[in-house]
C-alpha positions as a Markdown table, in Angstrom:
| # | Residue | x | y | z |
|---|---|---|---|---|
| 1 | Met | 25.6 | 23.9 | -4.9 |
| 2 | Asn | 23.2 | 26.7 | -3.1 |
| 3 | His | 20.9 | 25.7 | -1.0 |
| 4 | Phe | 17.5 | 25.5 | -2.6 |
| 5 | Lys | 19.6 | 23.2 | -5.7 |
| 6 | His | 20.8 | 21.0 | -2.6 |
| 7 | Ala | 17.1 | 20.9 | -1.3 |
| 8 | Ile | 15.4 | 19.6 | -4.2 |
| 9 | Glu | 18.1 | 16.6 | -5.0 |
| 10 | Leu | 18.0 | 15.6 | -1.5 |
| 11 | Leu | 14.3 | 15.5 | -2.0 |
| 12 | Lys | 14.5 | 13.2 | -4.4 |
| 13 | Gly | 17.0 | 11.0 | -3.1 |
| 14 | Ile | 14.2 | 10.5 | -0.1 |
| 15 | Ile | 11.4 | 10.0 | -2.7 |
| 16 | Ser | 13.3 | 7.4 | -4.3 |
| 17 | Arg | 14.0 | 5.4 | -1.2 |
| 18 | Pro | 10.8 | 3.7 | -0.1 |
| 19 | Ser | 10.0 | 5.1 | 3.4 |
| 20 | Leu | 6.7 | 3.8 | 5.1 |
| 21 | Ser | 5.6 | 3.9 | 8.4 |
| 22 | Arg | 8.1 | 1.8 | 10.7 |
| 23 | Glu | 10.1 | 1.1 | 7.5 |
| 24 | Glu | 12.2 | 3.7 | 7.1 |
| 25 | Gly | 15.6 | 2.3 | 7.3 |
| 26 | Lys | 16.9 | 3.1 | 4.0 |
| 27 | Val | 15.9 | 6.6 | 4.0 |
| 28 | Ala | 17.2 | 7.3 | 7.3 |
| 29 | Asp | 20.8 | 5.5 | 6.3 |
| 30 | Phe | 21.1 | 8.1 | 3.1 |
| 31 | Leu | 20.1 | 11.3 | 5.2 |
| 32 | Glu | 22.7 | 10.2 | 7.9 |
| 33 | Glu | 25.1 | 9.8 | 5.1 |
| 34 | Gln | 24.2 | 12.8 | 3.6 |
| 35 | Trp | 24.5 | 14.8 | 6.5 |
| 36 | Arg | 27.9 | 13.6 | 8.0 |
| 37 | Lys | 29.4 | 14.0 | 4.5 |
| 38 | Ala | 28.2 | 17.9 | 5.0 |
| 39 | Gly | 30.4 | 17.8 | 8.4 |
| 40 | His | 27.3 | 17.3 | 10.8 |
| 41 | Glu | 27.9 | 15.2 | 13.9 |
| 42 | Val | 24.7 | 13.3 | 13.4 |
| 43 | Arg | 22.8 | 11.2 | 16.1 |
| 44 | Arg | 20.4 | 8.4 | 15.9 |
| 45 | Lys | 17.8 | 6.5 | 17.4 |
| 46 | Gly | 16.2 | 3.9 | 15.6 |
| 47 | His | 15.1 | 5.9 | 12.4 |
| 48 | Asn | 15.6 | 9.2 | 14.0 |
| 49 | Leu | 18.2 | 11.7 | 13.0 |
| 50 | Trp | 19.0 | 14.9 | 14.9 |
| 51 | Leu | 21.5 | 17.2 | 14.6 |
| 52 | Thr | 22.8 | 20.1 | 17.1 |
| 53 | Ala | 24.2 | 23.6 | 15.7 |
| 54 | Pro | 27.8 | 24.4 | 17.1 |
| 55 | Gly | 27.9 | 26.0 | 20.3 |
| 56 | Phe | 25.5 | 24.3 | 22.4 |
| 57 | Asp | 24.9 | 26.5 | 25.7 |
| 58 | Ala | 22.6 | 24.9 | 28.4 |
| 59 | Ala | 22.1 | 28.5 | 29.5 |
| 60 | Arg | 20.2 | 29.3 | 26.5 |
| 61 | Pro | 16.9 | 28.3 | 25.2 |
| 62 | Thr | 16.5 | 25.8 | 22.4 |
| 63 | Ile | 14.7 | 25.9 | 19.4 |
| 64 | Leu | 13.6 | 22.6 | 17.9 |
| 65 | Leu | 12.8 | 22.0 | 14.0 |
| 66 | Asn | 11.1 | 18.9 | 13.2 |
| 67 | Ser | 9.3 | 16.8 | 10.3 |
| 68 | His | 9.0 | 13.3 | 9.4 |
| 69 | Ile | 10.5 | 11.3 | 6.9 |
| 70 | Asp | 8.1 | 8.1 | 7.1 |
| 71 | Thr | 5.0 | 7.8 | 4.3 |
| 72 | Val | 1.8 | 6.0 | 3.9 |
| 73 | Lys | 1.4 | 3.2 | 1.6 |
| 74 | Pro | 0.7 | 4.9 | -2.1 |
| 75 | Val | -3.0 | 4.8 | -2.9 |
| 76 | Ala | -4.4 | 3.6 | -6.0 |
| 77 | Gly | -4.7 | 5.8 | -8.9 |
| 78 | Trp | -0.9 | 6.3 | -9.5 |
| 79 | Asp | 0.0 | 6.7 | -13.1 |
| 80 | Lys | 3.7 | 7.2 | -12.2 |
| 81 | Asp | 5.7 | 5.1 | -10.5 |
| 82 | Pro | 5.1 | 6.8 | -6.4 |
| 83 | Phe | 9.1 | 6.0 | -5.9 |
| 84 | Thr | 10.7 | 7.7 | -8.9 |
| 85 | Pro | 11.0 | 11.6 | -8.4 |
| 86 | Val | 9.6 | 13.1 | -11.6 |
| 87 | Glu | 9.6 | 17.1 | -12.5 |
| 88 | Glu | 7.1 | 18.0 | -14.7 |
| 89 | Asp | 5.1 | 21.5 | -15.5 |
| 90 | Gly | 6.7 | 23.5 | -12.5 |
| 91 | Cys | 6.0 | 20.2 | -9.8 |
| 92 | Leu | 8.0 | 17.2 | -8.9 |
| 93 | Tyr | 6.3 | 14.3 | -8.6 |
| 94 | Gly | 6.8 | 11.4 | -5.5 |
| 95 | Leu | 5.3 | 9.7 | -2.4 |
| 96 | Gly | 5.9 | 11.5 | 0.4 |
| 97 | Ser | 7.2 | 14.7 | -1.6 |
| 98 | Asn | 4.6 | 17.3 | -0.1 |
| 99 | Asp | 3.7 | 14.8 | 3.1 |
| 100 | Ala | 6.3 | 15.8 | 4.3 |
| 101 | Gly | 9.9 | 15.4 | 2.2 |
| 102 | Ala | 9.4 | 19.3 | 1.2 |
| 103 | Ser | 9.5 | 19.9 | 4.8 |
| 104 | Val | 12.2 | 17.7 | 5.9 |
| 105 | Val | 14.3 | 19.2 | 3.3 |
| 106 | Ala | 13.4 | 22.8 | 3.9 |
| 107 | Leu | 14.0 | 22.7 | 7.2 |
| 108 | Tyr | 17.4 | 21.1 | 7.0 |
| 109 | Glu | 18.5 | 23.7 | 4.6 |
| 110 | Thr | 17.1 | 26.5 | 7.1 |
| 111 | Phe | 18.8 | 24.9 | 10.0 |
| 112 | Ala | 22.1 | 24.6 | 7.7 |
| 113 | Leu | 21.7 | 28.6 | 7.1 |
| 114 | Leu | 21.3 | 29.3 | 10.6 |
| 115 | Ser | 23.9 | 27.2 | 12.4 |
| 116 | Ala | 26.4 | 29.5 | 10.1 |
| 117 | His | 25.8 | 32.5 | 12.2 |
| 118 | Arg | 25.8 | 32.6 | 16.0 |
| 119 | Gln | 22.2 | 32.9 | 17.1 |
| 120 | Ser | 20.9 | 33.8 | 20.4 |
| 121 | Tyr | 19.5 | 29.9 | 20.9 |
| 122 | Asn | 20.3 | 26.6 | 20.6 |
| 123 | Leu | 18.9 | 25.0 | 17.5 |
| 124 | Ile | 18.2 | 21.2 | 17.1 |
| 125 | Phe | 16.8 | 20.0 | 13.6 |
| 126 | Leu | 15.4 | 16.5 | 13.9 |
| 127 | Ala | 13.9 | 14.2 | 11.6 |
| 128 | Ser | 11.6 | 11.9 | 12.6 |
| 129 | Ala | 10.3 | 8.6 | 12.0 |
| 130 | Glu | 6.5 | 6.6 | 12.3 |
| 131 | Glu | 4.6 | 10.1 | 12.5 |
| 132 | Glu | 2.0 | 8.6 | 10.2 |
| 133 | Val | 1.1 | 6.0 | 12.4 |
| 134 | Ser | 1.7 | 8.0 | 15.7 |
| 135 | Gly | 4.5 | 5.3 | 16.2 |
| 136 | Gln | 5.9 | 5.2 | 19.8 |
| 137 | Asn | 9.3 | 4.7 | 18.0 |
| 138 | Gly | 9.1 | 8.0 | 16.3 |
| 139 | Val | 9.6 | 11.7 | 17.6 |
| 140 | Glu | 8.4 | 10.7 | 21.3 |
| 141 | Ser | 11.3 | 8.1 | 21.7 |
| 142 | Val | 13.9 | 10.9 | 20.9 |
| 143 | Leu | 12.3 | 13.8 | 22.9 |
| 144 | Asp | 13.8 | 12.5 | 26.2 |
| 145 | Glu | 17.1 | 12.4 | 24.9 |
| 146 | Leu | 17.1 | 16.2 | 23.9 |
| 147 | Pro | 17.7 | 19.1 | 26.3 |
| 148 | Pro | 14.3 | 21.0 | 27.3 |
| 149 | Ile | 12.6 | 22.7 | 23.9 |
| 150 | Ala | 11.7 | 26.2 | 24.8 |
| 151 | Phe | 9.8 | 26.2 | 21.5 |
| 152 | Gly | 9.3 | 23.4 | 18.4 |
| 153 | Leu | 8.3 | 24.0 | 14.3 |
| 154 | Val | 7.1 | 21.0 | 13.0 |
| 155 | Gly | 7.2 | 20.7 | 9.5 |
| 156 | Glu | 3.9 | 19.4 | 7.7 |
| 157 | Pro | 2.3 | 21.1 | 4.3 |
| 158 | Thr | 0.3 | 24.4 | 5.7 |
| 159 | Ser | 0.7 | 26.1 | 2.5 |
| 160 | Met | 3.4 | 28.1 | 4.9 |
| 161 | Gln | 0.5 | 29.4 | 7.0 |
| 162 | Pro | 1.0 | 28.7 | 10.7 |
| 163 | Ala | -1.4 | 26.2 | 12.6 |
| 164 | Ile | -1.5 | 27.6 | 15.9 |
| 165 | Ala | -4.0 | 25.0 | 17.1 |
| 166 | Glu | -4.7 | 21.4 | 16.5 |
| 167 | Lys | -7.2 | 18.9 | 16.9 |
| 168 | Gly | -6.3 | 15.8 | 19.2 |
| 169 | Met | -7.5 | 12.4 | 18.4 |
| 170 | Val | -8.8 | 9.2 | 20.2 |
| 171 | Val | -9.9 | 5.9 | 18.2 |
| 172 | Leu | -12.5 | 3.8 | 20.2 |
| 173 | Asp | -13.0 | -0.2 | 19.3 |
| 174 | Cys | -16.3 | -0.2 | 20.3 |
| 175 | Ile | -18.4 | -3.5 | 21.1 |
| 176 | Ser | -22.2 | -4.7 | 21.5 |
| 177 | His | -23.4 | -7.5 | 23.0 |
| 178 | Gly | -26.7 | -9.3 | 21.7 |
| 179 | Val | -28.1 | -12.9 | 21.9 |
| 180 | Ser | -27.9 | -15.2 | 19.1 |
| 181 | Gly | -30.6 | -16.7 | 17.4 |
| 182 | His | -32.0 | -18.1 | 14.2 |
| 183 | Ala | -32.8 | -15.3 | 11.6 |
| 184 | Ala | -36.3 | -17.3 | 10.6 |
| 185 | Arg | -37.6 | -17.1 | 14.4 |
| 186 | Asn | -38.4 | -14.1 | 16.6 |
| 187 | Glu | -36.0 | -14.8 | 19.2 |
| 188 | Gly | -32.1 | -13.7 | 20.0 |
| 189 | Arg | -31.5 | -9.6 | 20.8 |
| 190 | Asn | -29.7 | -8.6 | 17.6 |
| 191 | Ala | -25.9 | -6.9 | 18.0 |
| 192 | Ile | -25.8 | -4.7 | 14.9 |
| 193 | Leu | -29.4 | -3.0 | 16.0 |
| 194 | Leu | -28.1 | -2.1 | 19.2 |
| 195 | Ala | -24.7 | -0.8 | 17.5 |
| 196 | Ile | -26.9 | 1.3 | 15.3 |
| 197 | Lys | -28.5 | 2.9 | 18.3 |
| 198 | Asp | -25.4 | 3.6 | 19.8 |
| 199 | Ile | -23.7 | 5.1 | 16.5 |
| 200 | Asn | -27.2 | 7.2 | 16.0 |
| 201 | Arg | -26.7 | 8.5 | 19.6 |
| 202 | Leu | -22.7 | 9.2 | 19.0 |
| 203 | Asn | -24.0 | 11.3 | 16.2 |
| 204 | Glu | -26.2 | 13.7 | 18.3 |
| 205 | Met | -23.7 | 13.9 | 21.0 |
| 206 | Ile | -22.7 | 17.9 | 21.4 |
| 207 | Phe | -20.0 | 19.0 | 23.4 |
| 208 | Pro | -21.2 | 22.6 | 24.3 |
| 209 | Leu | -17.5 | 24.2 | 24.2 |
| 210 | Gln | -16.0 | 24.9 | 21.0 |
| 211 | Ser | -13.1 | 26.4 | 19.8 |
| 212 | Asp | -12.5 | 29.5 | 17.7 |
| 213 | Leu | -9.6 | 27.9 | 15.9 |
| 214 | Leu | -11.1 | 24.1 | 16.0 |
| 215 | Gly | -14.8 | 24.1 | 16.3 |
| 216 | Pro | -16.4 | 21.2 | 17.9 |
| 217 | Val | -15.7 | 18.5 | 19.2 |
| 218 | Lys | -16.1 | 15.6 | 16.0 |
| 219 | Ile | -17.0 | 12.2 | 16.3 |
| 220 | Thr | -17.5 | 9.7 | 13.4 |
| 221 | Thr | -18.4 | 6.1 | 13.2 |
| 222 | Thr | -15.8 | 4.7 | 10.3 |
| 223 | Met | -16.0 | 0.8 | 10.3 |
| 224 | Ile | -18.5 | -1.8 | 11.2 |
| 225 | Lys | -18.2 | -5.6 | 11.4 |
| 226 | Ala | -21.0 | -8.3 | 12.4 |
| 227 | Gly | -22.2 | -11.6 | 11.9 |
| 228 | Thr | -21.4 | -15.1 | 10.7 |
| 229 | Gln | -23.9 | -16.1 | 8.3 |
| 230 | His | -27.1 | -14.9 | 6.8 |
| 231 | Asn | -29.6 | -16.9 | 9.0 |
| 232 | Val | -28.0 | -16.7 | 12.1 |
| 233 | Ile | -28.8 | -13.2 | 14.5 |
| 234 | Pro | -25.6 | -11.8 | 15.3 |
| 235 | Asp | -24.3 | -11.8 | 19.1 |
| 236 | Arg | -21.8 | -9.1 | 18.8 |
| 237 | Cys | -21.1 | -6.2 | 16.4 |
| 238 | Glu | -17.6 | -4.4 | 16.7 |
| 239 | Phe | -17.6 | -0.6 | 15.5 |
| 240 | Thr | -14.8 | 1.6 | 15.2 |
| 241 | Val | -14.9 | 5.4 | 15.9 |
| 242 | Asp | -12.8 | 8.1 | 15.5 |
| 243 | Val | -13.0 | 11.3 | 17.6 |
| 244 | Arg | -11.3 | 14.4 | 17.1 |
| 245 | Ser | -11.0 | 16.9 | 20.2 |
| 246 | Asn | -10.3 | 20.3 | 20.5 |
| 247 | Glu | -8.3 | 22.3 | 23.8 |
| 248 | Phe | -10.9 | 22.4 | 25.9 |
| 249 | Tyr | -11.5 | 18.3 | 26.3 |
| 250 | Ser | -8.7 | 15.6 | 27.2 |
| 251 | Asn | -8.6 | 12.4 | 25.1 |
| 252 | Arg | -10.2 | 11.0 | 28.9 |
| 253 | Asp | -12.9 | 13.3 | 29.1 |
| 254 | Leu | -14.4 | 12.3 | 26.0 |
| 255 | Val | -14.2 | 8.9 | 26.2 |
| 256 | Glu | -15.8 | 9.0 | 29.8 |
| 257 | Ala | -18.5 | 11.4 | 28.6 |
| 258 | Ile | -19.3 | 8.6 | 25.6 |
| 259 | Ser | -19.0 | 5.7 | 27.7 |
| 260 | Gln | -21.8 | 7.0 | 29.8 |
| 261 | Gln | -24.0 | 7.7 | 26.8 |
| 262 | Ile | -24.1 | 4.3 | 24.8 |
| 263 | Glu | -24.6 | 0.7 | 25.9 |
| 264 | Ser | -21.8 | -0.7 | 23.6 |
| 265 | Glu | -18.4 | -1.5 | 25.3 |
| 266 | Val | -15.8 | 1.4 | 24.6 |
| 267 | Ile | -12.1 | 0.2 | 24.3 |
| 268 | Pro | -9.7 | 3.0 | 23.6 |
| 269 | Arg | -6.6 | 2.5 | 21.8 |
| 270 | Gly | -4.9 | 5.0 | 24.0 |
| 271 | Phe | -4.9 | 8.6 | 25.1 |
| 272 | Arg | -1.8 | 10.2 | 24.3 |
| 273 | Leu | -3.0 | 12.1 | 20.8 |
| 274 | Asn | -4.7 | 15.1 | 22.7 |
| 275 | Ser | -4.9 | 18.6 | 21.1 |
| 276 | Ser | -2.6 | 21.4 | 21.4 |
| 277 | Arg | -3.3 | 25.2 | 21.1 |
| 278 | Ile | -0.1 | 27.8 | 21.2 |
| 279 | Asp | -1.0 | 31.3 | 22.8 |
| 280 | Pro | -1.3 | 33.7 | 19.6 |
| 281 | Gln | 0.3 | 36.4 | 21.6 |
| 282 | His | 3.5 | 34.0 | 21.2 |
| 283 | Pro | 6.6 | 35.9 | 20.0 |
| 284 | Phe | 6.8 | 33.6 | 17.2 |
| 285 | Val | 3.2 | 33.5 | 16.2 |
| 286 | Gln | 3.5 | 37.7 | 16.5 |
| 287 | Arg | 6.6 | 37.5 | 14.0 |
| 288 | Ala | 4.9 | 35.6 | 11.9 |
| 289 | Ile | 1.9 | 37.6 | 11.7 |
| 290 | Ala | 4.1 | 40.6 | 11.2 |
| 291 | Met | 5.6 | 38.9 | 7.9 |
| 292 | Gly | 1.9 | 38.5 | 6.4 |
| 293 | Lys | 0.8 | 35.1 | 7.8 |
| 294 | Lys | -2.4 | 34.2 | 9.4 |
| 295 | Pro | -2.8 | 31.9 | 12.2 |
| 296 | Phe | -5.4 | 28.9 | 12.1 |
| 297 | Gly | -6.4 | 26.0 | 13.3 |
| 298 | Ser | -5.8 | 22.5 | 11.9 |
| 299 | Pro | -8.4 | 19.3 | 11.9 |
| 300 | Thr | -5.7 | 17.2 | 11.0 |
| 301 | Leu | -3.0 | 15.3 | 13.7 |
| 302 | Ser | 0.9 | 15.5 | 13.6 |
| 303 | Asp | 3.5 | 15.1 | 15.9 |
| 304 | Gln | 2.6 | 18.0 | 17.8 |
| 305 | Ala | 0.3 | 16.1 | 19.8 |
| 306 | Leu | 3.4 | 14.4 | 21.3 |
| 307 | Met | 5.2 | 17.7 | 22.6 |
| 308 | Asn | 4.7 | 19.3 | 25.5 |
| 309 | Phe | 6.1 | 22.7 | 24.6 |
| 310 | Pro | 4.7 | 25.3 | 22.4 |
| 311 | Thr | 4.8 | 24.3 | 18.7 |
| 312 | Val | 3.5 | 26.0 | 15.6 |
| 313 | Lys | 2.8 | 23.5 | 12.5 |
| 314 | Met | 4.1 | 25.2 | 9.3 |
| 315 | Gly | 5.5 | 23.8 | 6.3 |
| 316 | Pro | 5.2 | 23.7 | 2.4 |
| 317 | Gly | 2.8 | 22.4 | 0.5 |
| 318 | Asp | -0.7 | 21.9 | 0.7 |
| 319 | Thr | -2.6 | 19.2 | 2.7 |
| 320 | Val | -5.0 | 18.3 | 0.4 |
| 321 | Arg | -2.3 | 16.5 | -1.5 |
| 322 | Ser | -1.5 | 14.3 | 1.5 |
| 323 | His | -2.0 | 10.8 | 0.8 |
| 324 | Thr | -3.3 | 11.3 | -2.6 |
| 325 | Ala | -2.3 | 9.9 | -5.9 |
| 326 | Asn | 0.0 | 11.5 | -7.8 |
| 327 | Glu | 1.3 | 13.6 | -4.8 |
| 328 | Phe | 3.3 | 16.4 | -5.6 |
| 329 | Ile | 5.1 | 19.6 | -4.3 |
| 330 | Arg | 6.4 | 22.9 | -6.3 |
| 331 | Pro | 9.9 | 23.1 | -6.0 |
| 332 | Ser | 9.3 | 26.8 | -5.9 |
| 333 | Glu | 7.3 | 26.3 | -2.8 |
| 334 | Ile | 10.2 | 24.5 | -1.0 |
| 335 | Met | 12.6 | 27.8 | -2.1 |
| 336 | Glu | 9.7 | 29.9 | -0.3 |
| 337 | Ala | 9.9 | 27.7 | 2.5 |
| 338 | Ile | 13.5 | 28.0 | 2.9 |
| 339 | Glu | 13.6 | 32.1 | 2.8 |
| 340 | Leu | 10.7 | 32.3 | 5.1 |
| 341 | Tyr | 11.9 | 29.7 | 7.9 |
| 342 | Phe | 15.3 | 31.9 | 7.5 |
| 343 | Lys | 13.5 | 35.5 | 8.1 |
| 344 | Leu | 11.4 | 34.0 | 11.2 |
| 345 | Phe | 14.2 | 32.5 | 12.8 |
| 346 | Asp | 17.3 | 34.5 | 12.0 |
| 347 | Gly | 18.1 | 37.0 | 14.7 |
| 348 | Trp | 15.1 | 36.0 | 16.7 |
| 349 | Val | 15.3 | 36.7 | 20.5 |
| 350 | Ile | 13.0 | 34.2 | 22.1 |
């Protein structure tokens, strides 16, 4: 069976085993079994699996190929079984087919092809967990187990264009504190109105440094909750804010600035998902450009945010299909990805 056909069969096996974030065990077991049968030595930590090409030499640079095996929960609107792979009209339907099963199988097949020939670098393929929830038991838990990485390729649906920058994210749980009272009388201090003032301030905030690839920092209020019953002035209003950073601001910088601008209490959920960017002159980026690819900045988050070495995000499929009903990948996109990945990495001197 050639690499393309094997990739499609492997992807069907992935789709047919539910692999929601933090529940990836069945897919991890399946992939481990398949890869051991293929003759690979598979290392595993939790639901993360990785393979190392033969002939590892600590004196050579190491390249990491990575994508994730977890999926979001199926949204409403599917008219197919999200866990039954269906080929129809040139498309393969199934949950996780586009995000990011296609990248997993394309990168694995690329790893197998590259491993068949001696390269000037060490090569590791990592299929990781918990990407969709930015979980601490995903790629972050494995990186310390690996040798120093000189360059990483993160497989996500980008239509095989190289994302050389990516916005970061920090989520804020905000609380406005008022004073309760009876709604029929002119008393109390309405926490909802206080929250609205702060939300309006957030909407008006502008951070001066804008990125040529990622644009400005984006602040969006996405959730709000307040009140106990209709005739009581609420003394507490909770709202959630989604902040997307560019490479000019760390998440800590943004949280500090926001806290100074609003009266509500600001509680960040964490600072670890910062923006990332690779130098456009990096040899891999220039190699991709020479092959007709166009670098861009990605507004969506990936495990790139957890990697402290140069990375590019690039994979088969289209990001607009991710997290949607009737998610699909075109098998032709997987074939194109394997061919292009191989051309990019075969014989590359990093």
